N, CA, C and O of each residue as an XYZ file, in Angstrom:
296
protein
N      85.573     94.740     93.674
C      86.994     94.921     93.674
C      87.801     93.813     94.394
O      87.528     93.542     95.564
N      88.837     93.133     93.698
C      89.438     92.111     94.242
C      90.348     92.351     95.323
O      91.065     93.352     95.324
N      90.370     91.392     96.362
C      91.315     91.604     97.331
C      92.154     90.475     97.672
O      91.565     89.404     97.814
N      93.554     90.496     97.851
C      94.378     89.608     98.376
C      94.826     89.674     99.535
O      95.032     90.829     99.906
N      95.110     88.717    100.412
C      95.738     88.895    101.842
C      96.493     87.632    102.161
O      96.088     86.500    101.896
N      97.627     87.930    102.753
C      98.507     86.833    103.266
C      99.434     87.022    104.199
O      99.550     88.196    104.551
N     100.101     86.283    104.694
C     101.318     86.677    105.814
C     102.242     85.255    105.623
O     101.994     84.098    105.286
N     103.415     85.997    106.024
C     104.670     84.846    106.077
C     105.730     85.673    106.827
O     105.604     86.821    107.253
N     106.840     84.832    106.908
C     107.753     85.459    107.906
C     109.209     85.106    107.324
O     109.339     84.416    106.313
N     110.250     85.613    108.016
C     111.565     85.395    107.613
C     112.522     85.654    108.926
O     112.198     86.234    109.961
N     113.589     85.156    108.649
C     114.617     84.960    109.804
C     115.681     85.621    109.211
O     115.979     85.150    108.113
N     116.502     86.772    109.665
C     117.622     87.300    109.226
C     118.397     87.559    110.427
O     118.165     87.012    111.505
N     119.438     88.510    110.195
C     120.527     88.809    111.251
C     119.678     89.574    112.238
O     119.912     89.350    113.426
N     118.933     90.253    112.003
C     117.989     90.991    112.940
C     117.006     90.193    113.670
O     116.274     90.790    114.460
N     116.880     88.896    113.518
C     115.843     87.991    114.211
C     114.765     88.009    113.057
O     114.814     88.460    111.912
N     113.665     87.289    113.842
C     112.303     87.016    112.934
C     111.640     88.120    112.621
O     111.503     88.969    113.502
N     111.118     88.334    111.377
C     110.231     89.430    110.763
C     108.995     88.641    110.250
O     109.090     87.719    109.440
N     107.977     89.023    110.718
C     106.610     88.640    110.261
C     106.142     89.675    109.303
O     106.149     90.877    109.573
N     105.719     89.153    108.131
C     104.955     90.089    107.254
C     103.449     89.733    107.011
O     102.962     88.612    106.866
N     102.875     90.858    107.001
C     101.274     90.712    106.612
C     100.936     91.589    105.324
O     101.362     92.744    105.325
N     100.244     91.163    104.285
C      99.968     92.035    103.236
C      98.638     91.949    102.974
O      97.949     91.036    103.429
N      98.124     92.998    102.135
C      96.783     93.142    101.699
C      96.652     93.914    100.487
O      96.887     95.121    100.536
N      96.277     93.320     99.318
C      96.126     94.024     98.037
C      94.657     94.233     97.805
O      93.880     93.289     97.948
N      94.262     95.367     97.471
C      92.970     95.744     97.274
C      92.928     96.616     96.110
O      93.473     97.716     96.192
N      92.339     96.254     95.019
C      92.458     96.966     93.708
C      93.831     97.198     93.416
O      94.638     96.269     93.404
N      94.205     98.580     93.139
C      95.628     98.763     92.804
C      96.539     99.250     93.818
O      97.680     99.591     93.506
N      96.036     99.316     95.238
C      96.784     99.303     96.166
C      97.221     98.297     97.077
O      96.459     97.384     97.395
N      98.458     98.388     97.554
C      99.100     97.113     98.605
C      99.431     97.685     99.936
O      99.980     98.780    100.063
N      99.137     97.032    100.778
C      99.533     97.467    102.252
C     100.468     96.200    102.871
O     100.067     95.036    102.866
N     101.697     96.591    103.370
C     102.430     95.503    103.852
C     102.802     95.936    105.068
O     103.272     97.072    105.144
N     102.676     95.165    106.209
C     102.974     95.381    107.474
C     104.103     94.275    108.010
O     103.943     93.058    107.918
N     105.190     94.879    108.546
C     106.434     94.194    109.017
C     106.271     94.118    110.667
O     106.051     95.181    111.247
N     106.358     93.072    111.327
C     105.977     93.024    112.816
C     107.304     92.335    113.358
O     107.740     91.341    112.776
N     108.012     92.918    114.587
C     108.972     92.182    115.125
C     108.326     91.398    116.268
O     108.065     92.078    117.260
N     108.043     90.205    116.317
C     107.439     89.377    117.325
C     107.974     89.647    118.718
O     107.205     89.605    119.679
N     109.377     89.947    118.878
C     109.896     89.730    120.096
C     109.353     91.055    120.770
O     108.963     90.892    121.926
N     109.269     92.168    120.327
C     108.742     93.570    120.934
C     107.349     93.910    120.463
O     106.788     94.892    120.949
N     106.844     93.283    119.691
C     105.526     93.763    118.986
C     105.411     94.866    118.393
O     104.304     95.397    118.305
N     106.541     95.442    117.860
C     106.520     96.567    117.116
C     105.985     96.287    115.656
O     106.359     95.284    115.049
N     105.103     97.191    115.107
C     104.590     96.737    113.780
C     104.625     98.044    113.010
O     104.048     99.006    113.517
N     105.251     98.190    111.812
C     105.305     99.150    110.792
C     104.397     98.903    109.602
O     104.201     97.751    109.217
N     103.816     99.982    108.986
C     103.122     99.534    107.700
C     103.584    100.542    106.579
O     103.854    101.726    106.781
N     103.630     99.946    105.470
C     103.785    100.871    104.132
C     102.849    100.474    103.280
O     102.414     99.322    103.285
N     102.362    101.595    102.289
C     101.393    101.385    101.206
C     102.129    101.707     99.815
O     103.062    102.507     99.734
N     101.736    101.176     99.013
C     102.342    101.507     97.612
C     101.358    100.788     96.493
O     100.361    100.150     96.831
N     101.725    100.955     95.247
C     100.956    100.473     94.171
C     101.183     98.808     94.008
O     102.310     98.319     93.929
N     100.185     98.168     93.978
C     100.119     96.918     93.855
C     100.910     96.273     92.630
O     101.601     95.257     92.684
N     100.670     97.062     91.528
C     101.373     96.529     90.138
C     102.904     96.363     90.351
O     103.538     95.564     89.662
N     103.477     97.104     91.285
C     104.930     97.136     91.392
C     105.331     95.809     91.953
O     106.498     95.468     91.760
N     104.569     95.039     92.595
C     104.658     93.741     93.217
C     105.115     94.003     94.711
O     105.374     95.109     95.186
N     105.167     92.795     95.359
C     105.157     93.055     96.744
C     106.654     92.955     97.492
O     106.875     93.160     98.685
N     107.470     92.641     96.616
C     108.986     92.480     97.046
C     109.660     93.753     97.381
O     110.556     93.737     98.225
N     109.248     95.057     96.693
C     109.836     96.167     96.910
C     109.240     96.631     98.365
O     109.948     97.004     99.301
N     107.767     96.537     98.386
C     107.089     96.905     99.585
C     107.817     96.133    100.885
O     108.221     96.730    101.883
N     107.886     94.959    100.712
C     108.301     94.096    101.855
C     109.824     94.721    102.135
O     110.033     94.928    103.331
N     110.808     95.022    101.330
C     112.026     95.491    101.455
C     111.992     96.776    102.056
O     112.840     97.079    102.895
N     110.963     97.678    101.659
C     110.782     98.917    102.462
C     110.332     98.857    103.869
O     110.855     99.487    104.789
N     109.235     97.983    103.980
C     108.845     97.639    105.324
C     109.748     97.139    106.353
O     109.676     97.515    107.523
N     110.682     96.207    105.881
C     111.937     95.616    106.796
C     112.835     96.784    107.155
O     113.177     96.942    108.327
N     113.178     97.497    106.325
C     114.151     98.704    106.366
C     113.391     99.680    107.563
O     114.008     99.998    108.580
N     112.098    100.076    107.335
C     111.403    100.997    108.194
C     111.414    100.083    109.671
O     111.765    100.719    110.665
N     111.124     98.923    109.824
C     111.115     98.274    111.113
C     112.605     98.177    111.592
O     112.784     98.276    112.806
N     113.578     98.014    110.868
C     115.056     98.055    111.342
C     115.193     99.428    111.941
O     115.808     99.547    113.001
N     114.602    100.600    111.270
C     115.120    102.058    111.788
C     114.248    102.156    113.052
O     114.707    102.789    114.002
N     113.127    101.631    113.143
C     112.215    101.917    114.271
C     113.047    101.083    115.538
O     113.361    101.614    116.603
N     113.281     99.871    115.218
C     114.256     99.062    116.406
C     115.225     99.518    116.793
O     115.628     99.343    117.943
N     115.886    100.283    115.822
C     117.309    100.991    116.147
C     117.043    102.191    116.961
O     117.862    102.503    117.826
N     115.975    102.900    116.773
C     115.554    104.094    117.618
C     115.040    103.617    118.883
O     114.654    104.474    119.678
N     114.957    102.207    119.258
C     114.583    101.887    120.571
C     112.964    101.521    120.555
O     112.319    101.249    121.567
N     112.463    101.564    119.273
C     111.030    101.205    119.227
C     110.027    102.363    119.603
O     108.820    102.137    119.521
N     110.473    103.561    120.002
C     109.691    104.757    120.479
C     109.298    105.591    119.053
O     109.930    105.538    117.997
N     108.182    106.307    119.305
C     107.941    107.166    118.328
C     107.096    106.767    117.185
O     106.890    105.555    117.111
N     106.641    107.401    116.413
C     106.028    107.210    115.114
C     106.917    107.440    113.864
O     107.815    108.281    113.899
N     106.660    106.670    112.725
C     107.162    107.060    111.706
C     106.466    107.847    110.729
O     107.043    108.213    109.705
């Protein structure tokens, strides 16, 4: 089963966000990390849809978690 892994980052209005992804077969896992707080959120989805929609979902999920003060589980 083929596996692809990687990481990168971006800087926006909310600050720096680090992304880590792993594709195993037809599943993709994307993590978004806020380096300032150490908060990490993870989303899963179909790999054939591309990583861009999963990165966008992870970014929104992280933003929501940070807006709540970083507490709780999603």
